[in-house]
DRENDREN-386473 format. One record per atom (N, C-alpha, C): z negated, y negated, x; residue in three letters. Coordinates in steps of 0.05 Angstrom, whole numbers, plus 5000, padded with zeros to 4 digits. Atoms other than C-alpha are relative to their C-alpha. Example, Ala and Ser with C-alpha at 12.3 -4.5 7.8 and 13.67 -1.06 7.14 Angstrom:
<guvos>
500050245018ALA/484450905246ALA/500049765018ALA/500150244984SER/485750215273SER/498649784985SER/
</guvos>
This chain:
<guvos>
502650035013MET/517251933998MET/500250104972MET/500149915028LYS/515452293934LYS/497149974991LYS/502750035012ASN/509552133889ASN/499450254984ASN/501049775015LEU/505652733863LEU/497549924985LEU/502550045015LYS/500252733810LYS/497950195011LYS/502149834989ILE/493652993837ILE/497749994980ILE/502349985018ILE/488053243792ILE/497550005018ILE/502550014985VAL/481153063818VAL/497750064980VAL/502249915017GLU/475153423786GLU/497449935013GLU/502750064990LYS/467953193793LYS/498250244993LYS/501849775004HIS/462953763802HIS/497249915010HIS/502750084991PRO/455353733814PRO/499749985030PRO/500350014970ASP/456353863889ASP/502349865014ASP/497850154987GLY/462553433901GLY/502550004983GLY/497550035014TYR/469853353883TYR/502050215009TYR/497849814994VAL/475753843880VAL/502649864991VAL/497550135006ALA/482953603881ALA/502350205004ALA/497749834996TYR/489653953872TYR/502449864987TYR/497650145010PRO/496853713861PRO/501450154978PRO/498249885020LEU/501553833803LEU/502849975012LEU/497250024992GLY/508953973815GLY/500550105028GLY/499749894974LEU/508054363879LEU/499750314999LEU/500149705000GLN/509555113888GLN/498050095021GLN/502049904982GLY/503855493920GLY/497349884993GLY/502850095005ALA/496355373922ALA/499149805021ALA/501250204983VAL/493654733951VAL/497649894986VAL/502650105011VAL/486354563938VAL/498549865022VAL/501550164981ALA/482154033972ALA/497349944988ALA/502750075009GLN/474953813968GLN/498949785016GLN/501350214985GLY/470453253989GLY/497449924986GLY/502650095011ALA/463552953978ALA/500549764981ALA/499450235017THR/466852343946THR/502850034988THR/497350005011TYR/473052213903TYR/502049945021TYR/498250084979GLU/476351863961GLU/500450215021GLU/499849794979ALA/474852424010ALA/501650234989ALA/498549785011ALA/477552953963ALA/503049934998ALA/497350095002LEU/483852543951LEU/501449995027LEU/498950004973ALA/484952434025ALA/500550285011ALA/499749734992ASP/483853174038ASP/502450134986ASP/497749895016ALA/488953343983ALA/502649905012ALA/497650114988LYS/494152874013LYS/500650145026LYS/499649864975SER/493153194081SER/501050284996SER/499249735005ALA/493653894053ALA/502850034988ALA/497350015011ILE/499953724013ILE/502049965023ILE/498250054977GLN/503253444076GLN/500350255017GLN/499949764984PHE/501454064115PHE/501550224986PHE/498749805016HIS/503954514059HIS/503149965001HIS/497150074999ILE/510754154058ILE/501150055028ILE/499049964972GLU/511354164134GLU/500250305007GLU/500049724995THR/509654904135THR/502250154985THR/498349845017PHE/513855164078PHE/502749864993PHE/497550155005GLY/519254624073GLY/500049854973GLY/499950165024PRO/521154124019PRO/500750154975PRO/499349845023GLN/523454683973GLN/497550074983GLN/502449955016VAL/516154753951VAL/499549794979VAL/500250215021LEU/516854113912LEU/501750084976LEU/498649925024GLU/518654283841GLU/502149804992GLU/497750175007GLU/525254003816GLU/499349804978GLU/500850175023ASP/522353723751ASP/497449865007ASP/502450164996ASP/517353163761ASP/498250034976ASP/502050015021VAL/510953193721VAL/499949714990VAL/500050275010LEU/511652593676LEU/497249904992LEU/502750075008GLU/504652603648GLU/498350255002GLU/501949785000ALA/498453033653ALA/497849944980ALA/502150045020PHE/493353123598PHE/497750195004PHE/502349824999VAL/486353403596VAL/499250044971VAL/500849945028ALA/484653753531ALA/497550185001ALA/502449845002GLU/478254073509GLU/500250174975GLU/499849815022ALA/478054693465ALA/497650185000ALA/502349825001GLY/472255103441GLY/501050294998GLY/499349715000VAL/472555853454VAL/497450164996VAL/502349835004LEU/467856413434LEU/499350135027LEU/500849884975VAL/463756683492VAL/498050224994VAL/
</guvos>
């Protein structure tokens, strides 16, 4: 068992979730926070079963931060 941090974003039309500390692209979605998180967990399990445990990065993500920065558009 390995615990991964999962980012869950709220959008106007639902939620998007993706893990940190995993090689490759795994993105999940759902109408609710819980649905997106469940979809992410299922997608992560499938990704590891398909590509092997080597997709787990050696260094654990200790913390994740969300920062906001203004940019010219």
